[in-house]
C-alpha positions in Angstrom: 25.5 2.5 64.7 29.5 2.7 64.2 30.6 3.8 68.1 32.6 7.1 66.6 29.5 9.1 65.7 27.5 8.0 69.8 30.0 11.6 71.4 29.4 13.6 68.9 27.8 17.0 69.8 24.9 18.3 66.7 28.1 20.5 65.2 29.9 17.7 65.0 27.4 15.6 63.3 27.4 17.8 60.6 30.9 17.9 59.6 30.8 13.9 59.7 27.3 13.9 57.0 29.8 16.2 54.5 32.5 13.8 55.5 31.2 10.7 54.4 29.3 11.8 51.5 32.9 13.1 49.9 33.9 9.4 50.6 31.5 7.9 49.5 31.5 9.9 46.3 36.1 9.0 46.0 34.7 5.4 47.0 33.0 4.7 43.6 35.4 7.2 41.8 37.3 4.6 43.4 35.0 1.4 41.5 35.4 3.8 38.4 39.0 3.2 38.3 39.5 0.6 39.0 37.4 -0.4 35.5 38.6 1.8 33.8 42.9 0.0 34.3 40.6 -2.6 33.3 39.6 -2.0 30.3 43.1 -0.1 29.8 44.7 -3.6 30.0 42.6 -4.9 26.9 43.5 -2.5 25.4 45.1 -4.3 22.7 44.1 -6.3 19.4 43.3 -9.5 20.5 44.1 -11.0 16.9 46.9 -9.3 17.0 50.1 -11.4 18.4 53.1 -10.2 20.1 55.6 -10.8 17.2 53.0 -8.5 15.0 51.9 -11.7 13.4 48.0 -12.5 13.9 46.5 -15.1 16.2 43.8 -16.7 15.3 41.1 -16.1 18.2 37.5 -17.5 18.2 34.7 -15.2 18.8 36.9 -11.9 20.5 36.8 -8.6 19.2 37.5 -5.2 19.8 33.7 -3.1 21.7 33.6 0.0 21.4 31.0 0.9 24.8 32.1 4.4 25.2 31.4 7.3 22.6 33.6 8.4 19.5 37.0 9.2 20.9 37.4 6.7 23.5 39.7 3.5 23.3 38.0 -0.1 22.4 37.9 -2.9 24.6 38.6 -6.6 23.8 34.7 -8.1 24.4 36.0 -11.1 26.4 37.5 -9.2 29.7 34.0 -7.7 30.4 32.4 -10.7 31.9 35.7 -11.8 34.1 35.2 -7.9 36.6 31.1 -8.5 36.5 31.4 -11.6 38.4 34.4 -10.2 40.7 32.5 -7.0 41.4 29.1 -9.4 42.3 26.9 -8.0 39.0 25.4 -8.0 36.2 27.5 -7.9 33.0 25.4 -5.5 31.5 25.6 -3.0 34.1 30.0 -3.4 34.3 29.5 -2.5 30.6 27.7 0.6 31.2 29.8 1.1 33.8 33.3 0.6 32.0 32.1 2.6 29.2 31.0 6.2 31.4 33.6 6.3 33.1 35.8 6.1 29.6 33.6 8.7 28.0 34.2 10.9 31.5 38.2 10.4 30.6 38.0 10.5 27.2 35.8 13.3 26.7 33.8 14.7 29.5 38.0 15.9 31.3 36.9 18.6 32.9 33.0 17.1 34.7 35.7 13.8 35.5 38.2 17.0 37.7 35.3 17.4 39.7 34.1 13.4 40.0 38.3 12.8 41.4 38.1 15.7 43.8 34.9 14.6 45.5 33.0 17.3 44.7 29.9 15.9 42.4 28.0 13.2 42.6 28.5 10.2 40.9 25.8 9.1 39.4 25.4 12.3 37.6 28.5 12.5 35.7 27.7 9.1 34.4 24.0 10.7 33.4 25.5 13.0 31.4 28.6 11.1 29.8 25.6 8.9 28.4 22.8 12.3 27.7 25.8 12.8 25.6 27.7 9.7 24.5 26.3 10.4 20.6 27.6 13.6 20.0 30.9 13.9 17.9 34.2 14.0 20.3 35.4 17.8 18.9 31.1 18.9 20.8 31.0 17.3 23.5 33.6 20.1 25.2 30.3 22.1 25.0 28.8 20.5 27.2 31.8 19.3 29.2 32.5 22.8 30.2 28.7 23.5 31.0 28.3 20.6 33.2 31.5 21.1 34.6 30.7 24.7 36.3 27.7 23.5 38.0 27.7 20.2 39.0 29.7 20.3 41.8 27.1 23.9 43.4 23.2 22.6 41.6 21.2 19.5 42.8 21.3 16.7 40.7 17.9 17.7 37.8 19.3 21.1 37.2 22.5 19.9 35.9 21.1 17.7 34.0 18.7 19.9 33.0 21.5 22.6 31.3 23.0 19.4 30.3 20.5 18.4 28.1 19.8 22.1 26.7 24.2 22.1 25.7 23.7 18.5 24.4 21.0 20.6 21.6 22.6 23.5 21.2 26.5 22.2 20.6 24.6 19.8 17.8 20.9 21.4 16.4 21.2 19.4 12.8 22.2 16.0 14.5 19.6 16.9 17.0 16.6 16.9 14.5 18.0 13.8 12.9 17.3 12.4 16.6 14.5 13.8 16.4 13.0 11.5 13.5 14.6 8.7 14.6 13.1 8.8 18.0 9.1 8.5 16.1 10.6 5.6 15.4 11.2 4.8 19.2 7.9 4.3 19.8 7.0 1.9 22.4 4.9 0.6 24.5 6.8 -1.3 28.2 6.0 -3.1 31.2 7.9 -2.6 34.8 8.3 -5.3 37.5 6.0 -6.9 39.3 6.3 -5.0 42.7 6.0 -7.2 46.0 2.0 -6.4 45.7 0.8 -7.7 42.1 0.6 -3.6 40.9 2.7 -3.5 37.3 3.9 0.1 35.8 3.4 0.4 32.1 5.1 2.9 30.4 4.3 3.9 27.3 5.4 5.8 24.1 3.3 7.0 21.8 1.4 9.3 19.1 0.6 11.9 21.2 -3.1 11.7 19.2 -3.5 8.2 20.3 -2.6 8.7 23.9 -5.3 11.8 23.4 -8.3 9.2 22.7 -6.5 6.2 25.0 -7.2 8.9 27.9 -11.2 9.9 26.4 -11.6 6.0 26.1 -10.0 5.4 29.6 -12.1 8.8 31.3 -15.3 7.2 29.6 -15.1 3.5 31.4 -13.7 5.0 34.6 -17.5 7.0 34.2 -19.4 4.1 33.4 -17.8 2.3 36.7 -17.9 4.9 39.1 -21.5 3.7 40.3 -20.5 0.9 41.6 -17.4 1.8 42.8 -18.3 4.6 45.2 -15.1 4.7 47.4 -12.4 4.4 44.9 -10.8 7.8 44.0 -10.3 9.1 40.4 -7.1 7.7 40.1 -7.7 4.4 41.4 -11.0 4.1 39.2 -8.4 5.1 36.2 -6.4 2.2 37.1 -9.1 0.2 37.2 -10.8 1.2 33.5 -7.4 1.2 31.6 -7.6 -2.5 32.8 -10.0 -2.7 30.5 -8.1 -1.6 27.5 -6.2 -4.8 27.5 -9.9 -7.0 27.9 -11.5 -5.4 24.4 -14.3 -7.9 23.9 -15.3 -6.5 28.6 -14.4 -3.1 27.0 -16.6 -3.4 24.1 -19.4 -5.3 25.9 -19.4 -2.4 28.4 -19.5 0.3 26.5 -22.2 -1.1 24.0 -24.2 -0.8 27.7 -24.0 2.3 27.7 -24.0 4.2 25.1 -27.0 6.2 26.0 -25.8 9.4 27.9 -26.8 10.8 30.8 -27.3 13.5 31.6 -24.0 14.7 33.4 -23.1 13.6 29.8 -22.2 15.3 26.5 -25.5 14.4 23.5 -22.2 14.1 21.3 -19.9 11.0 22.2 -16.5 11.0 22.0 -15.1 9.5 18.2 -13.0 7.4 20.7 -16.4 5.7 22.1 -19.0 6.5 19.5 -20.8 3.3 17.2 -22.2 4.5 14.1 -26.2 3.1 14.4 -25.9 0.2 11.9 -22.4 -1.3 13.7 -24.2 -0.5 17.3 -27.4 -2.7 16.4 -25.4 -5.5 14.3 -22.5 -5.5 17.2 -25.4 -6.3 19.8 -25.9 -9.2 18.9 -22.9 -10.5 17.9 -20.6 -13.7 19.7 -17.6 -12.2 21.3 -16.0 -14.4 23.0 -13.5 -14.8 19.8 -12.1 -11.0 20.6 -10.6 -12.7 23.8 -6.8 -12.3 24.4 -5.6 -15.9 24.2 -1.7 -16.4 26.3 0.3 -19.3 29.0 0.6 -18.3 32.1 3.4 -20.4 34.2 1.9 -20.8 37.7 4.8 -22.2 39.9 3.4 -23.6 43.3 4.7 -25.9 46.0 2.5 -28.3 46.3 0.9 -28.3 50.0 -1.2 -25.3 48.5 -3.0 -27.3 46.7 -3.2 -29.4 50.3 -4.7 -26.1 51.9 -1.4 -25.1 53.7 -0.6 -20.9 53.5 1.6 -20.6 50.2 2.3 -17.3 48.0 2.2 -18.7 43.6 5.1 -17.9 41.4 4.0 -16.4 38.5 6.7 -15.6 35.5 7.0 -12.4 33.9 4.1 -11.7 37.1 5.9 -12.5 40.1 4.6 -13.9 43.6 1.1 -13.4 44.0 -1.1 -14.8 47.4 -3.5 -17.5 46.2 -6.4 -14.8 46.0 -4.8 -12.8 44.4 -3.8 -16.3 41.6 -8.2 -16.7 41.6 -8.6 -12.9 40.8 -6.0 -13.2 37.3 -7.6 -16.6 36.1 -11.3 -16.2 36.9 -13.7 -15.3 34.6 -10.8 -16.6 31.6 -10.5 -19.3 29.6 -8.7 -22.2 31.7 -6.5 -24.9 29.9 -4.8 -26.4 33.0 -0.8 -28.3 31.7 0.2 -31.8 33.4 2.4 -30.8 36.7 5.5 -31.2 35.5 7.8 -34.1 38.2 11.6 -31.9 38.2 13.3 -34.6 40.1 12.3 -36.8 37.2 15.7 -37.7 34.4 15.1 -36.5 30.9 18.1 -37.6 28.2 18.7 -37.5 25.2 21.4 -39.2 22.6 22.5 -36.6 20.3 23.8 -33.3 20.6 20.5 -31.7 20.9 18.0 -30.4 23.9 14.4 -31.8 22.7 11.9 -29.9 24.4 11.1 -32.0 27.1 14.4 -31.3 28.9 14.6 -27.5 27.5 11.4 -27.3 29.7 12.9 -28.7 32.8 15.6 -26.8 32.9 14.0 -24.2 32.5 12.0 -24.3 35.5 15.0 -25.8 37.8 16.6 -23.0 37.0 14.8 -20.5 35.8 16.5 -18.8 33.5 20.0 -18.0 32.7 22.8 -20.0 35.0 25.4 -17.5 34.3 27.6 -16.3 38.2 24.4 -13.5 38.9 22.9 -12.6 35.6 20.0 -11.4 36.0 17.8 -12.5 33.1 14.8 -15.0 33.9 13.8 -15.3 29.8 13.3 -18.2 28.1 15.1 -16.8 24.8 18.3 -18.6 26.0 20.5 -20.7 24.5 20.8 -24.3 25.7 24.5 -25.1 26.8 26.1 -28.2 27.9 28.1 -27.4 30.5 30.1 -30.5 30.2 30.9 -29.8 27.2 29.5 -32.3 24.2 31.9 -34.7 22.7 31.0 -35.6 19.7 33.1 -38.9 19.8 32.3 -40.4 23.5 30.6 -43.1 24.0 26.5 -43.2 22.4 25.4 -45.5 24.9 25.9 -42.8 28.4 24.3 -40.0 27.1 25.7 -36.0 27.3 22.3 -34.1 27.0 20.4 -35.0 29.4 18.8 -33.0 32.9 22.1 -34.3 34.1 24.0 -31.6 32.3 22.1 -28.9 31.0 21.8 -25.2 31.4 19.9 -22.2 30.1 22.6 -19.1 28.5 22.5 -15.8 27.4 24.2 -15.4 23.8 26.6 -13.6 25.2 27.6 -15.6 28.1 27.4 -19.1 25.6 29.6 -17.3 24.1 32.0 -16.4 26.4 31.7 -19.6 28.0 32.6 -22.0 24.6 35.5 -19.5 24.0 36.7 -16.7 26.5 38.2 -19.1 28.7 35.7 -19.5 31.4 34.9 -23.4 32.4 31.9 -24.9 34.1 30.2 -27.5 35.2 26.9 -28.1 36.9 27.1 -30.6 39.6 23.9 -31.5 40.8 20.0 -30.8 40.2 20.2 -27.2 39.1 23.5 -26.7 40.9 26.4 -25.6 38.9 30.2 -24.6 39.6 32.3 -22.0 37.8 36.3 -21.3 37.7 37.1 -17.9 35.5 40.5 -17.5 33.7 42.2 -15.7 36.3 40.7 -18.3 39.0 38.1 -17.2 40.4 35.7 -19.9 41.6 31.5 -19.3 41.9 29.0 -21.4 43.2 24.9 -21.0 41.4 22.3 -22.7 42.6 19.0 -22.3 44.3 20.2 -19.8 46.7 21.8 -16.9 43.6 25.3 -17.3 43.4 28.4 -17.2 45.5 31.8 -16.8 45.2 33.7 -20.1 47.3 37.1 -22.0 47.7 38.6 -21.5 44.2 40.7 -25.4 45.4 37.0 -26.5 45.9 35.4 -25.3 43.2 38.5 -27.3 41.2 37.6 -31.1 43.2 33.9 -30.1 42.3 35.1 -29.6 38.2 37.5 -32.0 38.7 35.0 -35.1 40.1 34.4 -38.1 38.2 31.5 -38.0 36.0 28.4 -39.2 38.4 29.7 -37.4 41.6 28.4 -34.2 42.9 30.4 -33.0 45.5 28.7 -31.0 48.5 31.8 -29.3 51.5 30.0 -28.7 54.2 
């Protein structure tokens, strides 16, 4: 606790609470103002030289981050400001887009932010909601939001904004309704610390009704074997059966006769014609079992009985007991354990699959500073650029010079003035165009002294520097 608060009475603490909130809001506004100015000094055409002639800059272009009427920004400038803030590139890009919209398209709402009278996150949400509107229509929303954003809760402000967006351009709204039908999806949240995961689906309303009916029917079947489970828990267990069609079909086949509490006419979602029912009862349902490749990272100590936690790709950390439940009842093929201390080298430019696998397992994903992606869908980069004229007996492609990069990060590293070098197993040093320095390793990303980073970058081949 800050010492200056210790002697305050209730009235003074209430006053301080309001002051702190306003200070926090103004700090968030200042963050946006820094981003807006960074965008402003990088808004000129990168292909135009100082004398007005065209200059060839590989890959750098002006991109439109905000809505209609906002200035464009040089693509190459986005990476360095992101790492300077200690954030991912996507988060910083979204913040720049929001502040450009607020300044150029929603000036009345922006004025409320400058006074510290409104929550920045609400205004940024309005900026995103209105980004599709033409510049001459967005003022309807700006005027309505600016009148209430300092006086109403965020949910009410957003409800007004959504209504005004429809009012601003009804024809455009109708077009977007049709377009959204093509954006149906099923999404999966991150696995939490309890091994649970949220599934979100945006589907046809009719399909949702039948899914609900199937889940309710399976929950009814499972209820006698789960006497202490709540209704929500039963439905969650039943929903899991949708992922295992063979087990689901078998369960439904075993319970085709209605009980006294069930209707004589079953739901369309779980009914079977008599001839199909007879055929299914004698069928081999094993081919219906889903197939998947599951990558599990486990310390060797766990194999000797030590307490340990496994990390399952796309699921996250799980206890060994949960891992047994996850794999139970499956047809399991175990692949050989990969020794990450071994070295993989190639005399060609291309990364062989064995090297890609080893590099990914060492880094766990994109090695860009503060990168958030852990996907395997990446480019495999040579941190020290591949030299076509280099000696063939000294392989340049190998576990000593390989790192996964997202496509955008790879392009910036190649063309935008970023420099990197691998300086140990899964350990990379980065230098940005304006001299910021970062070390990326198994501990994450941290900013380091640029002089030490330069020494690490310039060290002779095969020499990896570690500073205490």
